[in-house]
N, C-alpha and C positions, 0 to 999 in steps of 0.2 A: 566681743570676744564672745563664742560662745560657751558657756555653762549650759547644766540641765536644767537649772531653774529659767532659764528665758527660753533650751530650744525649743521645743518643741509646740506645736499649734494644739488650737483644737479638738480635729480631728485626730491625731495623736494619738492625746491625752483620753480621748476616748477609746483608741486601738489597747492603749495600757490597761485600763479598768477591766475593760473584760477579760482580757489574759489574766491579771492580776483573778479577778473573779475565779477564772476556769482551774487555774493554779492553787487554786487552795483549796479548792472542793475535791481535785485531782489526789488532792495530801489527805485528805481526811482516809482515803481509800487503801492509804500505803498497808502490808504485816507486818504486824507487832515484835517485839521479842521474846515472845511467848515460846521456850525452846523447841516443841512440839506443835507451829504455829500452821495452820493448814492453808494457809496462798502462802506462808512463803513456801512453805515445800512446795508446794507447787508451782512457783517458781523457782527455785534451786532443780529441781529435777529435769525443767522446761530446757535450762543455761544446757545443758550437755550439749544437745541435741545442733541447738545452736555455734558455740562453742564449736563444734570438729568440725559444721560447716562454713568456717569462712575462709577455706582457699576456692570454693566455687565461687563465696560469693563476693568475693574479691574482685574475681576471674568477669565474673557478670555485670560489676556496677562498671568497668572499665569500660567493656563493652556497650553498656546501654547508655551510658555516657558520654561515648568517645566521641559527637558531634560538640556537642555542649562543652567540653573539656578542650577542645582544640579554639574553637571561638573564646573562649577563658584565654585558655594560653600567648593570642592573636592577644590580646586585648591589652592585656597583663607585659606582655614584652614591648610594647607599643605607645605606655600610656610611660610618661617623667614623672614614675614613682618616689618618693623621698621618703617611703614609710610603709606597711600595712600594722595591721590589725589582729590575731585573731582571737577573737572574742566568743568566752563559752564561758561552761559553770559547769562541773562534775566533770566526767570524759569528755567533755567536749573542748573542755578545757587541756587538758591534757593531751588529747589529737594536737590542737595547735603547739601545744609544748614538742610534743614527737615531730612533729615536721617541722620546724622553726628553721633545722639547720640543714636541710634540702635544700626550702625554701630560697634560704641567706645569697645560697651559693649558686642559684639559677636568675635571682630575683636583684644580688649587687647591694638589697638597702635592708636597712632594719626590718625584723620579722618579730612584732613581740606577740606573743597568749598574755591575755591579759581577763583576769576575769568580768566578764560583761559586767558586772553590776559598777563595776570602778570603772572600769570604759566609760561610762554615760551621766556617774555620779562626779569621778575628779578627774578624768582625762579627756573633759568634751574639749580643753580648752587647744587638747595637742593633735586633734583631728581637723583637717580640713582639705581642699581639693585635688592635692596631692598624696592625701593618704587610699591606701584600697583599706574595708572593712572588712573582713571574713566572717559575719555572724553564724554560730553552728549549735544546733539545735536537734532532737535527734525528734523532739513532737513539733518544732515549731514553732510553741506558747511557751514556750521561758520568757515570762515579763522582763527579765533582764536581760536577757542578751535582742528582745524586739524591742526592747528601750534602748540600745548597744545600736540597733541598725538605725531606730528612729534620730538617733541624735546623729550620725553617719551622715547620712540623709539634707536635716537640718541643714551642715556645715559645709554640704558639697559635696564630699568622696562619696565614690563608686563602693557598692558592696553588691560582695560578690555571697549567697551565703548556702550552706550543705543544711540540708531535712532529710529526712527520709519520711515526712509530708507534706502529698501533693496540696498546695488549697488553707496550704497553713498558712499564717500569719505573715510568717517569717519571709514564704515562698511568695505572695501576693506582695511586702513589702520590697522585694528588695528588686535591684539594678536584673540579677542575673543571678542562678541555682543549681546547681550540682545533688540532684537528686537519688539520694543513696538508698540502696532497695535492701532492705536486712530487714529479719522481724525480731518481737519485744516481746517472745510469752515469757521467755524466760529474762533473768535481767542481764543488763544488755553486755554483749560479746560483738558479736558480727555491725553490726550497729559503729560501732567506734571505730574499728579496725576498718572497716569499709571507705569508712569517712577519711582516716587517714590512707588509706590506699588511691583515693583521690585525690588528695591531697598533695602528695608525692607523684606521683602522676603529674599532677599540673605541672610540678616545675622539673620533673624528666621531660618535657614537653619542653618546656621554656628550653629550658638546655640545647634539644634535639636545634630548634627552630633557628639559634644560635652555633651549627654549626657541630655540638657535641651529644653526639646521641651515646655514648657511656651511660651516662642515669638511668635510659630509656630500656639500652639492653640486660643491663643488672637488675630491673624493676623486673622485667619479663618473666625472669628466673624465678617470682619470688612463692604465689601461690605454691608452687612445687616443693621450698621450702617451709613453709608453713605445715602442709601436709606430713611431713617428713621429721615436725619439731613437735606438731600436734603431735605421736605417735610415738616417739622419745622421751616427753615431756609427760605426758601421763602417770604412767607407771611411777615414778619416782615419784612427781607431787605428790599421787593420790599416797605413795611410803610414808614420806616428812607428816603431811598433815594427819594423818593416822597419831604417829605418833607427837604430835603437836598438838588432840582435839580437845586437851586439857587447858591449855592455854589460854587467857583471857585478852593480850594483844596482841597483834603484830605486827613486825615489822617490816619496810623495805624499801632498798634504799638502789640508787642511780645517779647521773650523773649523764651532762649533753641530753640526747634526746633520748635518752631510756632515763632518763630524772621521770619522765613519763610514763613508761612502764611503771613507777614505784607507786606513782600514785594508782594506774589503773588496779594491782593489784588490793594495794588496802583498799577503795575499793570496794572490791567485788567481794573482798569478805566482811566488809560493814555493812553492804547490801546481802550477799548469800547467807549471812550470819547471825548472832545476837549477841556481839563481843565485838570490841572496836581496835581500828588495824592506825599503823600510822604509817606514812609513805617522808622519808627524810632523806635532803640532796645529799649526794653523800660526801661533800666535805664537812655538810652543817653538825652530822654523825658523832661528827668528833669535838662539837662543845654540848658539853656540862651532861657528861654520862646518859646520854641517848636512851640504849638500853639496861634492861635492867634482867637481877638471876632468875631466869627462871624463861625468859621473853625470845622468840625464836626470830630470826632475821634471814629476811629473801638479798642478797645482794644481787642484782641483774645488770651484769657489765663482761660486754662485750670486747674481744682484746681490743685494748686500742690505749688511749691516752688517760682512762680511769684505769688503769690494771693495779698500776704501782698504789695507788693508797687505797684499791681496796683490799689489799693483798692487808696493808692497816687495821684495814676496818676488820678482816678473819681476824683479826686476833686481839683488836679489843673487844670486839666480840666475846671471847677466851676468856680476857681480861674480868671482864662485866658477868659471868659466871651463865652467861646468854649460849645458844645454838646459832650459828647460822649455815645457810644453805647458799650456796653461789650456782646461779647459772651464767654462762658466758661460751665464750666458738670455740667448735670442736679444735684442739691442737692446741690451747693456752692449761699449758704446764702449771701458774701461779696457782693453785688454789688447791691442786693434788697434795694431800695429809694434813693440808689446814684444816679446812673446810668438813660438818659436817658429812656434807652432800654437793660433791656436782654433777650439774647440768651441762653436756657437752649441746649446745647447738650451732646446724649448719655457719658458717660463715657467713659475712655480706659484708656488706660496703657501710659505716657504723651511721649515715644517714638514713640507710635503710631499715636499720635496724630492727625496730621497733616492731615492724608488723610482726618479727617473729618472737619476740619478747615481750609484749602484750599476753602472747598465750600460756606459759605460764601464771606467771600473774593472777590471771582468768582463770586458771584449773587449778592452784592455790584454792582463791574461793569458794569453787563449789569443793575441793571432797571437803576442804574443812566444815563444811557446812552439811554434807554428808556423813564427816565423821562423830560431828554432834550431834545429828540429829538421830544417828545408832544411838548416844551411850542414852541419850532422852530417853529415849524407848527403851533400852533397858534400864534403864532406873526407874521410870511406871510403874515394868512390871516387878518390880520386887526384887 
């Protein structure tokens, strides 16, 4: 049985030692939680332009990875797989959760998003030659994700990496790689969305190869819908962020593939601002008084099976004394008159919808930070 204690050879342990040292050094350069930290402000300002460029970035990544995607789709379709592990940390883990429904529909096997550390240290015994491991890391040097890849190698499992960084450890060590072409001058936005778009394209190509082109046709409409969604979401989210600028905790909730959108929203608030944020799976919100008085909640719920429970969640948010904002698909009227604000996004198959619902989640992080910088400046001037 493969386990983390015996899976890796001397060379692989040396690879991990190098990536861990680099990761520790990089952590020392992160901005502080000072409300006027200049480095954090620089990254927040850069985030807006990168966020708005995402529709073009998605198109560009599909074009630049066209050949690699075609090969990966054929390879995946031809292998006798019994399980897929989508390994990552942070936004990369959320990308795996967002892609799960589309990949399982296309491949017909369980596709499990797993924290890289858990896969490497606790689930190595589940990985074998009939597993596909998809390790994801923008830098390609995240130690736990590299370790997950190396454990997969030792178990004889094929690997398909996603990374922004050509020549990185993840790129060099993986059997195959989809290279994400995205910038990260600000806090991560397009690097996550583009990676998700590549996985959704992979799933659609597998389906098309089996005679079902509908998913591919639907996916081709998404970049234009993303541009429409950003334009619609920006003023609504900015207004909400200003209203909630004094909060110290921000909640996001979703279900299915948009549980991942909630994770992205919480991550952006924590990265961009000095305050706390929490992603809560929609059903888990209803256990043990999740939301406290005065706390804002974003529900990310396209039309579909989660709507009824999301309506319950709005009512519970009201009972708790918190505020609640809903992003849902155009034409969905269930939240009218009961939420503090409703953001209508274009309708899209639910398996593809995170490409739209990531956007208001990311915008909330950006606008909360902008509002808090403005408040801190005003306070410093007396």
